[in-house]
Structures are given as structure tokens and as C-alpha cells.
C-alpha positions, 0 to 999 in steps of 0.5 A: 710258148712251145717247149721246144726251141724253134731251131737246134742252135738256140740256147746251145753252146754256140749261143753262149759264145755269141753272147760272149762276143756281144758282151765284149763288144758292149764292154768297149762300146759307147754306153760303157766307155762314154756313159760311165766317164762323162762326169769325169771329163766335165770339170777338166773340159770346163777348165780348159775350154771355158764352157759352163757345166750346163753347156757341156751337159746340153750335149746330151739333151741335143742327142736326145732331140736327134734320137726320135729322128733316127730311132724308127730307122734304127729299129727298121734296120735291126729288124731287116738287115744283117746284123753282124756287118751292122755291128762291125761297121758300128764299132769302126765308126764309134771308135773314130767318133770317140777319138774325134772328141780329143781334137776339140778346140774352143767352140762348143758347137764342134762338141755338139756336132761330135755328139750328134755324130757319135749318136748316129755312128753308135747305133750299129753296135748298140745295145738294141742291135746286140739284143736283137741278135741274142733273141735269135740265139736264145729262147728259154734263157733269153732273160739270163742272156740279157742280164749278163749282157747288161751286167758286163757293160757295168764292168766297164763302169767299174774299170773305165773310170779308173783308166780315164782317171789315170789318163786324165791325171798323167796326160789330159782329157784329150788323150783319155778320148784317144784311149777310148777310141783305141779300146773300142776299135781293138777289143770291140773289133776283135770280138765282133770279127771272131765271135759275133755271128748270125744263126743259120736262117735268121729271117725264118727264126724272126717269124718263128721266134716264140714270146718271152718266158712267162707270157706263154698263156697269151702270145704277144704277137696275137694283138701286139702293134707292129707300126709306129702309128699302132705304137702310138695308139697302144696303151701298153706302149705308152705305159712302158714309155712313161716308166722308161722316160721317168726312170731315165729322167731321174737317173740321168740327173743324178749319174752324169753329175755324180762325180762333180756332185761328190767333188763339190762336196769335198771328195777327191777326184780318186774318191769320185771315181771310186763312187762311179766304179762302185755304181758299175760294180752294183750294176753288174750285181743288179743285172745279173740278179734281174736276168735270173729273176726275170725268167722266174718271177713277174717282170712287171713286179720287178719293174716296180721294185727296182725303182725304190732303191734308186729313190732311197739313194736320191733321198740320201744324197739330198739329206746327207753328205760325206764319203759313206753317204756317197758310197752307199748311195752309189751301191743302191744306184748301181744294183737297182738301176742296172736291172732296169735295162734288161727289164726294159728290153725283156718287157719289150719282148713280152709285150710286142711281137718278135718280128717287130722287136727291133722297132718296139725296142727302138721307139721305147729308147726314144722315151729313155732318150728323152728322159736321160737327155733332158735331165742332165742339162736341167741338173747342170743348169740348176747347179749354175743358177743356184750353186748346188744340186739340191733342187735337181735331187729333188727333181729326181726324187719326184720322177722316181715316185711317178716311175713307181706309179707307171710301173704299177699300171703295167699289165702281167702280159698282153691279153687277147682282148686287151691288158690281162688282169693279174690273176693267179694263173697268169702269176703261175705261168710267169713263174714257171716260164723259166723253171 
């Protein structure tokens, strides 16, 4: 990688202003708003609408089944169309989709239809789109920019559960969805209009964008696949996809059932919301830590380490009960699962060419969506059949163990003739990349 930035505006004050706008859009996006509060909605929806927890959680599985159909298109759009209009329209449409949940009545199929609409409308202002935009604005500080972006999402996981809890307690879950749609439109829309923009000559920047810091020895673009068929024939793509899928599978079974799991064990709604907020706070710390580390040390080694703490949290939840266990597990889940998101995007940039970053990341998200979509439904089904989450937690523990193995097989960088060995020189290059 060249030491000079490809354009004067890269890593400039303008870059950090765009990062601030992307962070606000993400803070009030679907991932932060809906993902962090789903567990709080489950019980009141179950009580009013009469749906089982498996019925409610199956919506995420349905979204997972739809994701592979649209992800390649999303990746192509991100790589080929202007990003600012895509983000602005995405904010408007996702806001309408969130508010639409508040109008649901008795049919669970209406709920499933709204979930499918949400997954389509949320792609415009998704994390993939924002990460692609930041790739054009950042070079040497790309890891830190990703860490900050994903960390700011977790701020939403701290504040949104408390806001939603208050609305549910003083009004209903329907009004909570209306409030989420309004926050997405007002705050995300303002940030998109005022702060988010593309650098001059973005198409030229795509072709000239350098590989990630630490991959300077052998550029990924030299041998990286650029089509879906090539991705499916690529060993590195499969290893990264398996790691993403297993980690997301294990986390999905826990995170989206954490609030009802805690309430089933005697915790109050406020205590369950506090546990979710702690997860969000831990994610803030974890993403900042991962973003800072990934510019300085081996990202593949971080990918292995960041699986171990959520594994320990799952074991704690399986063996223990009570407020202390719940809060301690929430800290571990938040700190070390949050960094997984920025690590995944950073590794996609390391292993694949810059001009195909959107498609590479989107196809990896197919694996993540499959894991995170299937496991919540399975966990809900297990709870409905057994009356507890013990078997679901055991399922998560096994998936975490397998994720460690997949991360261990990831190469340090893509070599000219295939995956490069973990030589001392490669490690030194990785460590020097962000210095």
C-alpha cells in the first residue's frame, strides 16, 4: 500500500465530518432501533396478539430467507450507484416501515410482510452502504473509522431500549414503533442531508483505493474474486462466511431472547432493559477497541480472540441465574461481540478488491443473516417446546466453539498464489500498517 493517500480529501477533516453523519444515520437506523429493542416487544406483542414466541421470532428467519435474494443486488448497487441519494431514500423508507409495525392487527402474516418490507427498505441506509462510503473517505484510518461507526450504533443499543421501555410502560408497543419511525426520519434524515456526502471523483477513487492497512505485502486485488461465482469458488470467502455465520448463529439465539430469558428467570422489565443497555455499552467499548487494534495488530488473531468472551457468557447463562450473572454476561456479550462487526467488514476489505467491496461485504452478510435469522426462531421454538432456554444456550455454546475453529483457519492476508503462511514478516507488516 502506498504511503500517500490517493486523494487529498482522504483522512481529512471532511472525512471525519462525513463519519459523524454516517454515525448519526446508523444510530437511528434499523439495526440500532429495531435490533436492540426486539426482545422488549416480544412479550407485549405475544400478550395482545396471541402469537407464540416462535411465531414472532420466525419473522427474523423469514427475513433471512429473503436476504440471499437481495444481497447480491444490494452489493451491486453499492458498488455502482451514487451513495448519498441511496442513503437518503433508505432513511425515508425505513422510517415508514418501522411506523407500519404499529398498525398491525391479528394476522401474523401482516407482521411477516412488514418484516420483508423492512429488510428491503433498510438496505439503502444499511451498514454496508455507510461502510462503502467511508472506504472512499478513509485510507490509513479506515479501521478506526469502522470502529467508531459500529461503536456509535451500540450507543443506540444503550438508549433505545430505555426509550422503548418508557413508551411501552406509559402507552403501548404500538406507540413505541411510531416513536422509532419518527426518530429514524428526523435524526437520520437531518444527518443525511447535512453531513453525508460523497468525495469528488468517487468512481476514480474506487479504482485507485488501496488495500487495508496491514495487507501491503500482497495486494488483495491481485488475486481476489470479483463475481458471485468466483466468491463461491474461493476458499477465503468460505472461511470468512463460515465464521460470520457461526458467530451470528450463536449470538442471535442469545441476544434476541435475552430480555424474555431474564424475565423468565425473575428479573423485572426494567432490569431486562438494563441488561440490554449494558450490552450496548459494552458494544461501544468493544467496537472502539477493535477499530483501534485492527489498524495495529493482526485482524485474524483478533477474530479468534473476540469469540472467546461471548462463549464464556453463554456458559455463564447456561450454568447460572440471577442479576449478577445476567449483567456480567451482558458485559461480555457487548464488549466482544460488538468488535465482530467492524472486524468482519475490515477483513472483507483486506481479502477482496476495493472496487468489489460492496459485493464482497454483501455476500458475507448473506452468511451473517442466515445465522442470525435461523437461530432466534430455533431458540423460540425450543423454549415453546421445553419451557426453558437451556437447550438453546447449549446450541449457542457449540456454535461459538466451531466459530473459533473457523477463525483459526483464516489466513493473515491473500497471497499471490493463495493464502499466505503466517510468517513473521507478515505479522510485522500487519502491525506496522496502522502505525
